[in-house]
DOSE-978544 format. One record per residue (C-alpha): residue in one letter; x, y, z. Coordinates in pm, whole numbers, padded with zeros to 5 digits, always signed. Layout:
BEGIN
AXYZ/...
END
This chain:
BEGIN
M+00030+00967-07592/S+00365+00910-07407/H+00664+01065-07541/T+01019+01045-07500/S+01208+01292-07258/R+01311+01613-07486/R+01604+01645-07259/R+01724+01312-07387/L+01642+01382-07773/L+01823+01711-07810/A+02099+01538-07636/A+02120+01269-07916/F+02059+01569-08153/A+02357+01750-08024/A+02538+01430-07990/S+02518+01242-08314/A+02583+01617-08488/A+02944+01587-08314/A+02979+01252-08417/A+02842+01236-08785/P+03091+01212-09038/L+03175+01464-09291/T+03167+01411-09661/G+03129+01676-09968/L+03351+01945-09821/A+03755+01949-09855/A+03723+02172-09557/A+03410+02142-09364/P+03352+02268-09063/A+03351+02076-08719/R+03009+01945-08616/A+02812+02072-08292/A+02951+01915-07944/A+02709+01822-07699/A+02688+02049-07391/A+02744+01912-07045/D+02371+01973-07006/V+02155+02051-07303/P+01824+02237-07212/A+01519+02052-07338/F+01349+02184-07620/P+01012+02265-07450/G+00676+02120-07565/P+00321+02165-07448/G+00322+02232-07047/G+00123+02607-07020/L+00196+02965-07054/S+00564+02929-06878/S+00697+02716-07170/A+00516+02876-07450/R+00784+02747-07706/S+00828+02578-08021/W+00918+02181-07969/V+00977+01844-08152/T+00870+01524-08014/M+00902+01140-08079/A+00734+00882-07986/P+00953+00635-07766/L+01100+00365-07922/G+01118-00033-07817/A+01263-00309-07941/A+00914-00362-08155/Y+01006-00057-08360/F+01335-00192-08466/T+01248-00506-08565/P+01051-00408-08897/V+01361-00183-08992/A+01629-00428-08956/L+01589-00507-09344/T+01721-00827-09351/T+01501-00935-09691/P+01694-00848-09992/L+01630-00463-10128/T+01496-00381-10464/A+01543-00070-10622/T+01273+00004-10883/V+01305+00308-11155/L+00983+00534-11110/S+00835+00698-11408/S+00804+01077-11253/T+00970+01417-11340/P+01225+01415-11199/T+01317+01050-11223/R+01305+00895-10875/T+01433+00546-10755/E+01191+00370-10517/V+01379+00091-10246/T+01161-00154-10100/S+01203-00414-09824/G+00954-00713-09856/G+00690-00447-10058/K+00713-00160-09799/R+00971+00141-09909/V+01248+00188-09708/A+01415+00481-09914/L+01326+00713-10214/L+01583+00853-10420/T+01600+01121-10681/H+01848+01130-11004/G+02049+01406-10975/A+02012+01473-10612/R+02163+01378-10286/T+01852+01437-10098/V+01691+01073-09991/V+01337+01039-09774/L+01321+00707-09537/P+01026+00609-09343/G+01134+00648-08970/P+01022+00727-08604/Q+00723+00961-08637/R+00809+01301-08513/T+00581+01635-08435/F+00735+01969-08525/A+00513+02245-08355/E+00604+02630-08317/N+00416+02888-08089/K+00489+03258-08044/R+00798+03397-07939/P+00874+03663-07703/F+00927+03992-07835/V+00979+04343-07706/D+00881+04684-07881/D+01081+04981-07733/F+00985+05205-08083/Q+01338+05255-08142/R+01260+05371-08494/T+01223+05662-08746/L+00902+05665-08929/P+00769+05859-09253/D+00673+06216-09186/L+00336+06301-09158/A+00318+06538-09431/L+00329+06212-09694/D+00031+06121-09848/E-00239+05922-09634/E-00170+05621-09786/D+00202+05632-09749/R+00180+05691-09341/V+00314+05432-09134/Y+00179+05554-08776/W+00310+05290-08583/G+00541+05072-08797/T+00627+04721-08741/S+00702+04588-08389/P+01027+04379-08409/G+00900+04030-08418/G+00538+04079-08282/G+00378+04184-08637/R+00258+04502-08765/W+00070+04762-08563/V-00279+04865-08660/T-00452+05199-08531/S-00802+05331-08512/E-00921+05389-08832/T-01049+05723-08728/L-00820+05999-08543/K-00522+05826-08703/T-00308+06145-08709/D-00331+06108-08346/F-00062+05839-08361/S+00312+05873-08442/V+00692+05774-08321/V+00980+05914-08214/P+01285+05706-08146/G+01192+05536-07811/T+00840+05613-07773/G+00527+05577-07903/I+00277+05870-07929/I-00106+05887-07904/D-00222+06276-07913/L-00565+06283-07746/T-00688+06560-07938/T-01070+06505-07878/A-01265+06389-07552/G-01480+06079-07535/Y-01309+05906-07836/S-01087+05590-07764/R-00764+05533-07962/H-00662+05186-07975/A-00348+05052-08157/S-00319+04659-08163/L-00058+04404-08298/R-00184+04191-08595/D-00184+03888-08423/D-00528+03726-08360/E-00461+03395-08285/I-00299+03475-07907/T-00486+03312-07598/D-00274+03286-07302/V-00050+03580-07269/D+00167+03751-07011/V+00232+04100-07151/R+00322+04452-06998/C+00366+04775-07098/T+00524+05121-07009/A+00382+05459-07051/R+00327+05830-06921/F+00083+06120-06964/D+00205+06447-06990/K-00019+06641-06818/I-00251+06551-06516/P-00608+06599-06669/I-00830+06878-06578/G-01243+06849-06582/Q-01241+06481-06628/A-01005+06189-06613/C-00762+06029-06885/S-00678+05659-06880/F-00454+05408-07073/A-00513+05042-07088/L-00324+04729-07177/T-00592+04531-07431/F-00543+04151-07492/G-00775+03918-07618/Y-00862+04200-07854/G-01126+04138-08168/S-01227+04482-08211/T-01247+04815-08001/Q-01610+04687-07895/N-01462+04325-07788/H-01146+04290-07575/Y-01032+04297-07229/R-00834+04586-07071/A-00639+04623-06774/R-00681+05015-06715/L-00541+05290-06543/S-00743+05606-06458/F-00544+05931-06401/L-00774+06153-06218/T-00778+06493-06178/S-00647+06472-05825/G-00346+06325-05913/A-00467+05961-05800/V-00457+05655-06029/E-00682+05403-06016/M-00690+05059-06164/R-00972+04881-06363/L-00988+04514-06475/E-01284+04508-06742/K-01412+04346-07076/E-01600+04514-07341/V-01848+04273-07541/N-02053+04430-07785/N-01992+04758-07650/D-02131+04663-07315/V-01830+04705-07046/T-01827+04467-06739/P-01581+04535-06456/L-01429+04221-06345/E-01339+04339-06004/T-01395+04644-05827/A-01148+04891-05906/V-00834+04961-05692/T-00642+05326-05567/L-00250+05268-05662/A-00187+05588-05562/T-00261+05950-05472/G-00041+06293-05594/V+00132+06142-05892/P+00313+06404-06068/A+00227+06434-06464/G+00529+06246-06656/T+00533+05974-06454/D+00588+05626-06606/W+00341+05357-06503/T+00349+04974-06630/I+00089+04762-06622/R+00142+04365-06608/V-00145+04101-06750/R-00130+03742-06728/R-00403+03547-06897/D-00397+03187-06839/G-00736+03009-06961/A-01003+03168-06769/R-00765+03305-06510/I-00664+03666-06545/R-00421+03843-06311/A-00305+04202-06364/K-00105+04468-06201/A+00044+04814-06238/W+00325+05025-06049/Q+00542+05330-06099/S+00824+05194-06306/A+01084+05344-06129/S+00979+05144-05843/A+00991+04750-05820/E+00708+04520-05958/P+00484+04426-05713/S+00509+04066-05574/S+00129+04014-05597/W-00144+04087-05833/A-00364+04358-05784/F-00631+04149-05935/D-00692+03796-05980/V-01009+03648-06119/T-01164+03417-06309/D-01368+03492-06608/S-01665+03248-06619/T-01787+03309-06921/P-01490+03385-07156/T-01644+03478-07482/L-01294+03677-07553/T-01104+03331-07617/K-00818+03459-07862/G-00730+03816-08031/R-00423+04077-08031/V-00239+04257-07755/G-00237+04625-07773/L-00331+04949-07615/R-00615+05178-07530/A-00603+05573-07438/L-00878+05791-07389/A-00978+06117-07225/N-01321+06135-07115/D-01580+06362-07197/G-01548+06672-06986/C-01138+06670-07020/T-01068+07059-07118/N-00700+07069-07116/L-00646+06893-07415/P-00390+06750-07602/V-00302+06531-07380/R+00003+06283-07480/L+00058+05947-07402/S+00388+05870-07455/V+00449+05481-07467/S+00812+05341-07460/R+00750+04976-07401/L+00525+04703-07526/E+00679+04335-07417/V+00519+03966-07450/D+00714+03760-07236/A+00513+03435-07311/A+00207+03335-07501/N+00026+03087-07670/W-00152+03065-08007/A-00500+02909-08017/A-00392+02691-08294/L-00052+02576-08336/P+00128+02539-08651/T+00202+02176-08622/V+00346+01924-08891/T+00350+01512-08763/H+00475+01253-08998/G+00756+00979-09028/D+00943+01110-09280/W+01370+01140-09252/V+01561+01348-09479/R+01923+01252-09531/L+02187+01327-09766/L+02411+01107-10007/P+02787+01208-10025/E+02734+01259-10395/P+02447+01294-10611/F+02220+00960-10744/D+02330+00896-11090/G+02053+00636-11097/T+02310+00315-11039/W+02200+00113-10769/T+02546-00028-10583/A+02614-00242-10295/D+02785+00076-10102/L+02449+00245-10193/E+02261-00052-10047/Q+02476-00073-09730/M+02412+00312-09657/I+02062+00280-09693/R+02064-00021-09456/G+02285+00160-09213/W+01998+00481-09234/A+01716+00239-09178/G+01546+00338-08834/S+01816+00587-08734/T+01752+00891-08533/V+02082+01101-08624/P+01982+01456-08684/D+01845+01466-09030/V+01759+01774-09230/L+01451+01872-09057/A+01573+01816-08714/Y+01870+02079-08833/A+01624+02296-08964/A+01378+02299-08642/M+01659+02378-08440/F+01679+02737-08484/L+01287+02775-08416/G+01208+03010-08077/G+01299+02825-07778/A+01584+02569-07924/P+01813+02536-07696/A+02200+02661-07728/V+02467+02418-07887/T+02826+02535-07922/A+03119+02372-08157/G+03349+02175-07986/A+03603+02187-08239/G+03677+02358-08582/P+03673+02680-08705/A+03322+02771-08481/Q+03514+02626-08185/G+03328+02742-07869/R+03072+02941-08100/Q+02697+02882-08128/V+02599+02674-08399/L+02231+02542-08309/G+01963+02744-08084/E+01670+02994-08176/A+01803+03280-08446/G+01691+03580-08536/Y+01638+03747-08868/G+01874+04036-08899/Y+01922+04374-08683/L+01702+04677-08703/D+01753+04963-08942/A+01665+05319-08853/Q+01299+05249-08973/G+01275+04966-08742/Y+01296+04700-09019/R+01513+04421-09009/L+01824+04404-09245/E+01898+04089-09451/G+02259+03996-09489/A+02290+03762-09197/D+02459+03429-09353/F+02521+03154-09152/H+02907+03197-09017/E+02783+03543-08886/Y+02521+03365-08687/M+02854+03204-08530/K+03064+03537-08577/V+03315+03385-08748/G+03507+03430-09044/W+03479+03187-09322/T+03695+03093-09634/F+03488+02967-09909/P+03613+02713-10184/D+03703+02987-10437/G+03937+03152-10176/T+03720+03463-10079/Y+03684+03537-09733/K+03422+03662-09542/G+03442+03816-09193/P+03267+03803-08904/S+02981+04045-08775/S+02899+04208-08478/K+02596+04295-08544/Q+02457+04001-08682/V+02557+03754-08444/G+02246+03489-08361/N+02034+03615-08695/L+02026+03390-09033/D+01836+03578-09337/C+01637+03367-09551/S+01930+03174-09760/G+02172+03242-09476/Y+01946+02977-09260/T+01911+02719-09582/R+02292+02746-09635/M+02325+02715-09229/V+02111+02380-09253/Y+02247+02232-09605/G+02598+02381-09610/Y+02744+02398-09223/H+02532+02120-09067/L+02480+01895-09375/S+02839+01951-09564/V+02675+02035-09916/P+02953+02279-10064/L+02864+02660-10004/A+02961+02942-10278/A+03059+03305-10124/E+02814+03495-10389/E+02663+03372-10698/D+02786+03062-10875/T+02668+02910-11169/S+02880+02547-11145/G+02523+02357-10997/T+02801+02243-10716/R+02776+02478-10470/I+02487+02643-10284/P+02504+03023-10384/R+02432+03331-10153/K+02132+03468-10282/S+01820+03310-10302/R+01728+03387-10685/H+02101+03222-10730/I+01996+02900-10561/A+01687+02888-10760/D+01878+02823-11096/H+02235+02721-10975/A+02225+02528-10667/P+02326+02157-10640/G+02038+01912-10738/V+01738+01940-10923/V+01455+02140-11031/V+01118+01981-10921/D+00876+02217-11056/R+00883+02598-11165/A+00614+02842-11243/T+00474+02871-11543/G+00409+03282-11607/T+00233+03386-11325/T+00088+03025-11218/P+00248+02879-10902/P+00387+02511-10956/A+00155+02217-10829/A+00455+02069-10722/A+00298+01713-10684/L+00615+01570-10624/L+00748+01790-10327/Q+00890+01629-10046/P+00999+01728-09698/G+01355+01889-09712/D+01282+02071-10053/L+01371+02421-10118/V+01079+02624-10199/L+01183+02962-10357/F+00903+03266-10395/N+00878+03577-10609/A+00724+03695-10291/D+00824+04121-10339/S+00828+04268-10653/S+01118+04434-10623/D+01479+04466-10422/D+01645+04817-10421/G+01444+04879-10734/V+01545+04593-10929/S+01307+04346-11039/L+01337+04003-10929/T+01217+03630-11016/V+01289+03513-10665/D+01335+03652-10361/H+01284+03437-10071/V+01375+03084-09986/G+01226+02808-09716/I+01259+02432-09672/Y+00951+02237-09674/V+00882+02024-09386/G+00538+01853-09478/L+00196+01843-09391/D+00024+02033-09125/G-00300+01927-08913/G-00533+02113-09154/G-00353+01922-09436/K-00185+02230-09604/R+00161+02197-09694/R+00390+02391-09467/F+00778+02506-09503/L+01009+02694-09263/S+01198+02972-09347/S+01351+03298-09178/R+01119+03601-09231/K+01179+04000-09124/T+00822+03993-08933/V+00864+03713-08716/N+01230+03791-08653/G+01362+03452-08733/P+01335+03082-08876/T+00937+02970-08818/M+00660+02788-08995/S+00397+02994-08846/D+00129+03259-09006/L+00242+03570-08866/G+00304+03812-09139/G+00188+03588-09398/A+00126+03202-09365/S+00386+02962-09430/L+00177+02751-09662/L+00164+02652-10017/D-00168+02612-10047/G-00455+02885-10036/S-00425+03240-10119/G-00189+03368-09900/T+00126+03558-10038/Y+00353+03256-10044/A+00083+03011-10206/K+00037+03275-10478/T+00405+03342-10517/L+00577+03014-10523/H+00814+03011-10831/T+01050+02701-10791/V+01106+02393-10614/R+01457+02266-10572/R+01596+01928-10431/I+01974+01941-10330/
END
């Protein structure tokens, strides 16, 4: 199926954002101005463009003919809670309005929203709990910033530790492999590298460390392995292990001799389908231009899996313990086996004021003007903060010259390596902001480019779509509060559904663009909460499940993926079980 140019689509997003009129905010921000050459929002195209994307089918004259709306429009009040009005033309729905809300859902050109894995780096800049803690309280390698949680070998766990800047594996017993992998089982193609060093030249038998990929278990994975021999030589091997059966994919090569202890080495692997390339080099030297291995696995039984590391002291190694210090693991690009994808023709727009149930000539004119329009809507803006989205800067207003669209993170890291919430919309842009009540919030040098969950919601609905914003808590029902717990109760609009006790709401009338709010964590700084997370509902994915967008710590920014918890309202995942409130702006 052919698609419109993604470059043109994103240029249209930016240009129309600059031209769209502002409503509903006395001192509304200027819209984003189109850059001279807005970069494309990459779609499918191999590992080199492993990013998220939005695509739309080409629109010819044949499309616009049925949306001209030459026939009279009919408004019918539906029997539902909340009350809705359906607008039809020639018997076909052209708009759905909710009484008390500004949100309008209209049929339009079909779009596909898709997300792929973000690149990330883990340089172990964190301080983890002391190993003197009880077993259940220990965190052996913690959480990788944006890459998922580290999982270490069930046995010999105490051989794993972290000091700021280094992940450590102490080989205290010979003959036992130590594995550390990142909990993301869906990676297929990948470009990954790691840097590590041993503190000793082994005596008696070799030690080795490997970069693992396609990892399903300790007995099923690929690995690019460096063996450090008792002579000081370093050999490289490319292997796969299936059900404990190890198969060399190519003959081992000697990379260096006489290498002293404490020398950093970098291993890089690039997997594209059945093709696997690998190389390694002393990290102080330039990366070699050629690959040490370039092979095709004709029977790739390991089609997907985690990335990680493996360390081993061979039986007979006598100068234990030997310490492996890992300073960096970096994923430059990666594809998920099954991408989170939502395809539909719903477009979500906002009225200048909440719909009071009265159908007027002015309202009819507005609906007619929206018919078939591709001006950016709620979902377009929401998608423009996914991984790989291009940067767009504002041409005028308080954020002039600042980035107002483009890939967003969640927050900066604390000393334990966890991302801190607190990044509001204006901090993403690094501008100060005066709110309607006169409260001024200054810019943050640490949170530039970041949006926490409510900050993301406020960026989409507030900054870009001009719904009034509150500085903090606001019970007026006219402004979007700062925190998700207050958004659940006091944001402008109506409640679509709400949990009864511990039972999540069915939300039968859920529409794209609705805010979904969760009680996903039992406490915040020791205070019991009702709601602690908010997202924007996107629609049904390829599996017929209800998927939402939200900014999350583990993924490091806006996502509709399943890393660190499925972004689904169906099933048995955290968010499906903890959905608390659905609110329509």
